[in-house]
N, C-alpha and C positions, 0 to 999 in steps of 0.2 A: 504495501501498500505505500503511497505517496502522500505525504503533506503538502495540505495545500498552502497557500502563500499567507494567510490569515494567522492573527494572534492567536493563542489558543486562549478558552475563556475560562481558563482556572488562572490561579496565582495564588495557589498556596496550598496546603495539607492540612487533615485533621485525623489524627489518630484514633480508629474506631475500635479497635481491638489488641490487647498485648496477650499473647501467650508464651507461659514461662513453663521450663522444662529444669530441675534443681537435681533430678535423678538420675542424668548423666555423669562422667567423668568432667565436665563445664558446665556452666549456666549457659543455655541455651533461650534466647529471648528474641521470640519473633513478633512484630509489629505488621498490624494489617490497618492500612490507612486509603482514605477519600481524598482525592483530587477536588478543591475548592476554590470557588469565589469568593475570596473573605467579604467583600461588598455585599454580596447578595446572598449568599447562604448557598447558595447552588452546590451540586456534587456532581463528580463527572466520573464518574469509574472509579476503579480503587489498584492499589498495589500494594505488595509486601516489600519488608525490609527483615530479612535473616542474618543476622549476626553484621560484624562490621561497626559496634555501637561505638561512641566516643567514651574516653574515661571517666568524662562529666556524668556523661547518662549513666554509667554502671556505678559510680559512686552514688549516685542521685537513687537508683533503685537497689543497693544493697544496703542504702537507709532505708527505704520505702519499705522491704524486705524486714529488716528488723524489727521498725517501728508495727510492720504486721501481725508480725507474730508476738509479739508483746499485746497486742490488744488479743487476739486469738488467744493468748496465753490466761489473761484477764478474764475474760469471756468463761473460756473451760474450767479454771482453778480458782479465776477470785484474788490470783494474787499477783498479776501484772502490774503495772502503774498506771493509776487511775489516771486519763486524759486530763490535762488542768482544766478547769473551766474555761470554755469559749475557744478549744483549741480543737476540735473535733468540727470537718467541714463537709457540710451538704453540697452537693454539684447538680448545678440546674444542669437538665439532659435537654440536648433537642428531642424532637417526635422519635428519631429513631436511633436514640440511646448514646448518640455521639454527644459529649459535653459541648455545650456551646463555644463558641471563640469571640 
């Protein structure tokens, strides 16, 4: 297929799903994203990223993982640290389940 001469209608991406495998010899994180127009919110197809994550992203992910395990520990054993008042976050989702940008 040949690309037309115009500009694409998308100008951003929105992560819609992350899949994590912690049971293998290394951490495997796969992201599924939609091409978006950030002004209109329209979505145009999707893509997948497997690996090649930056050090900054993996550091943030490992911090998220530790915090998630602490939350689960609290829920299961009532021994995890209590979240500080006002520290929990409710994320408003778009109609298709993708967090709004």
